[in-house]
C-alpha positions as CSV (number, residue, x, y, z in Angstrom):
1,M,-46.7,-32.5,-1.1
2,F,-43.6,-34.4,0.3
3,T,-42.5,-35.2,-3.2
4,R,-42.9,-31.6,-4.4
5,T,-41.0,-30.2,-1.4
6,F,-38.3,-32.9,-1.6
7,G,-38.0,-32.2,-5.3
8,K,-37.5,-28.4,-4.7
9,T,-35.0,-29.1,-1.9
10,A,-33.1,-31.6,-4.1
11,R,-32.9,-28.9,-6.9
12,W,-31.6,-26.3,-4.5
13,I,-29.0,-28.7,-3.2
14,A,-28.0,-29.6,-6.8
15,V,-27.7,-25.8,-7.7
16,A,-25.7,-25.1,-4.5
17,T,-23.4,-28.0,-5.1
18,A,-22.8,-26.9,-8.7
19,C,-22.0,-23.3,-7.6
20,I,-19.5,-24.7,-5.0
21,A,-17.9,-26.9,-7.6
22,L,-17.4,-24.1,-10.1
23,P,-13.8,-23.1,-10.4
24,V,-12.7,-19.7,-9.2
25,F,-11.0,-18.2,-12.2
26,A,-9.4,-15.2,-10.5
27,A,-8.4,-14.6,-6.9
28,A,-8.5,-11.2,-5.3
29,L,-5.1,-10.5,-3.9
30,K,-4.0,-7.8,-1.4
31,A,-0.5,-6.4,-1.2
32,D,1.5,-7.3,1.8
33,A,2.9,-3.8,2.7
34,S,5.8,-5.2,4.8
35,K,7.2,-7.2,1.8
36,S,6.2,-4.9,-1.1
37,S,7.9,-1.7,-2.4
38,V,7.5,1.1,-5.0
39,T,10.5,3.2,-5.8
40,A,11.4,5.9,-8.3
41,T,14.9,6.2,-9.6
42,F,16.0,9.3,-11.4
43,K,19.2,11.3,-11.9
44,Q,20.1,14.5,-10.2
45,L,23.2,16.2,-11.6
46,N,23.7,12.9,-13.4
47,V,23.9,10.9,-10.1
48,P,21.2,8.2,-9.6
49,V,18.8,8.8,-6.8
50,D,16.4,6.2,-5.4
51,A,13.3,7.4,-3.5
52,K,10.6,5.2,-2.0
53,F,6.9,5.6,-1.7
54,K,6.2,4.3,1.8
55,K,2.4,4.0,1.4
56,F,0.5,2.5,-1.4
57,D,-2.4,0.1,-2.0
58,A,-2.4,-2.6,-4.7
59,Q,-5.6,-4.5,-5.5
60,I,-4.9,-7.4,-7.9
61,T,-7.1,-10.0,-9.3
62,Y,-5.0,-12.8,-10.8
63,D,-5.3,-16.3,-12.1
64,A,-2.1,-17.9,-13.5
65,A,-4.2,-20.2,-15.8
66,K,-6.1,-17.2,-17.3
67,P,-3.9,-14.1,-16.9
68,E,-5.8,-12.1,-19.6
69,A,-8.8,-12.0,-17.1
70,S,-6.6,-10.3,-14.5
71,K,-6.9,-6.8,-13.2
72,A,-4.7,-4.4,-11.2
73,N,-5.4,-1.1,-9.4
74,V,-2.7,0.7,-7.6
75,D,-3.0,3.9,-5.5
76,I,0.1,5.6,-4.3
77,D,0.1,8.1,-1.4
78,I,2.2,11.0,-2.8
79,A,2.9,12.4,0.7
80,S,4.7,9.2,1.5
81,F,7.5,9.9,-1.0
82,D,10.8,9.6,0.8
83,L,14.1,10.9,-0.5
84,G,15.8,10.2,2.8
85,D,15.9,13.8,4.0
86,P,12.9,15.7,5.6
87,D,13.7,19.0,3.8
88,Y,13.8,17.3,0.4
89,N,10.6,15.4,1.2
90,K,8.8,18.7,2.0
91,E,10.2,20.3,-1.2
92,V,8.9,17.6,-3.6
93,L,5.4,17.9,-2.2
94,K,5.2,21.5,-3.3
95,K,3.2,22.8,-6.3
96,E,6.3,22.8,-8.6
97,W,6.9,19.1,-8.0
98,F,4.0,16.7,-7.0
99,N,1.6,19.3,-5.7
100,A,0.5,16.8,-3.1
101,A,-2.1,19.2,-1.6
102,Q,-4.1,19.2,-4.8
103,F,-3.1,15.7,-6.1
104,P,-2.6,13.5,-3.0
105,K,-2.7,10.2,-5.0
106,A,-1.1,8.7,-8.1
107,S,-2.8,5.7,-9.6
108,F,-2.5,2.9,-12.1
109,V,-5.5,1.0,-13.5
110,S,-4.8,-1.9,-15.9
111,S,-6.8,-2.2,-19.1
112,S,-5.2,-5.4,-20.4
113,I,-2.8,-8.1,-19.1
114,K,-1.4,-10.5,-21.7
115,P,0.8,-13.5,-21.2
116,V,4.1,-13.3,-23.1
117,A,6.0,-16.3,-21.7
118,A,6.0,-18.5,-18.6
119,G,6.0,-16.0,-15.7
120,K,6.0,-13.0,-18.0
121,L,3.2,-10.7,-18.8
122,D,2.6,-7.5,-20.8
123,V,0.5,-5.0,-18.8
124,A,-1.2,-2.0,-20.3
125,G,-3.3,0.6,-18.5
126,K,-3.8,4.2,-17.4
127,L,-1.2,6.0,-15.2
128,T,-2.4,9.2,-13.4
129,I,0.1,11.5,-11.7
130,K,-0.6,15.1,-10.7
131,G,-4.0,15.0,-12.5
132,K,-2.4,13.9,-15.9
133,T,-3.5,10.5,-17.3
134,T,-1.5,8.7,-19.9
135,D,-1.6,5.2,-21.5
136,V,1.4,3.1,-20.4
137,H,2.5,-0.5,-20.8
138,F,5.3,-2.5,-19.3
139,P,6.6,-6.0,-18.8
140,L,5.7,-7.8,-15.6
141,N,7.3,-10.9,-14.0
142,V,5.1,-13.1,-11.9
143,K,6.2,-15.9,-9.6
144,K,4.8,-18.0,-6.8
145,D,6.6,-17.8,-3.4
146,G,4.9,-20.1,-0.9
147,N,1.3,-19.0,-0.7
148,A,2.1,-15.6,-2.1
149,Q,2.3,-14.2,-5.6
150,V,5.1,-11.9,-6.4
151,F,4.7,-9.3,-9.1
152,E,7.9,-7.4,-10.2
153,G,8.4,-4.8,-12.9
154,A,9.6,-1.4,-13.9
155,L,7.8,1.4,-15.7
156,P,9.9,4.1,-17.4
157,I,8.2,7.5,-17.5
158,K,9.1,11.1,-18.3
159,R,8.5,13.4,-15.3
160,L,7.7,16.4,-17.5
161,T,4.8,14.5,-19.1
162,Y,3.1,14.7,-15.7
163,N,4.3,18.3,-14.9
164,I,6.6,17.1,-12.2
165,G,9.1,19.9,-12.0
166,E,7.6,23.1,-13.1
167,G,9.1,26.5,-13.6
168,E,12.9,26.5,-13.2
169,W,12.7,22.7,-12.5
170,K,11.8,22.0,-16.1
171,D,15.5,22.2,-16.8
172,T,16.6,18.6,-17.2
173,S,20.3,19.4,-16.7
174,M,19.6,19.5,-12.9
175,V,17.0,16.7,-12.6
176,A,16.7,14.3,-15.6
177,D,13.4,13.8,-17.3
178,E,13.7,10.0,-17.3
179,V,12.3,8.3,-14.2
180,L,12.1,4.6,-13.6
181,I,9.3,3.4,-11.4
182,K,10.2,0.0,-9.9
183,F,7.9,-2.1,-8.0
184,R,7.7,-5.4,-6.2
185,V,4.3,-6.4,-4.9
186,V,4.0,-9.5,-2.8
187,T,0.3,-10.5,-2.4
188,V,-1.7,-12.6,0.0
189,Q,-5.3,-13.9,-0.5
């Protein structure tokens, strides 16, 4: 009986040791909100305007040795959009613009992440804004900064694709259709 019990115990120890020794291929990372940012740059009357989303959550699973196994999910709180003026901030949350009451979040979910060069990836996925989902892809730069990973990129979109600016605001002579979403996500494990 001692041999049988010792044998079972030895097998469990061997299995547990093997599980501990297995490499972790992708680490779950969380955005450090104090060091991360998401901004939208657009032109109003041909003048560039930068606005910041103050609240967002980025969940990233990433392994530099195997980037194609990586995943990213980003949720942006639309009500946190800040143009720098309280009246403008209220205006863009209305139905004609973001319709934040009905669509409080915008989201991005990756479908593929492919290495292009050292520190450079091509990311594809689904972007959902104001209830409209489209396929997008964009270049992404990745670098290590101490214990953190830094992901930086820019995604050009057309606001009218997502019905941002309805009615009289469809006129692109006032607010251009082109918007550049820029992001810098600094993560911690």
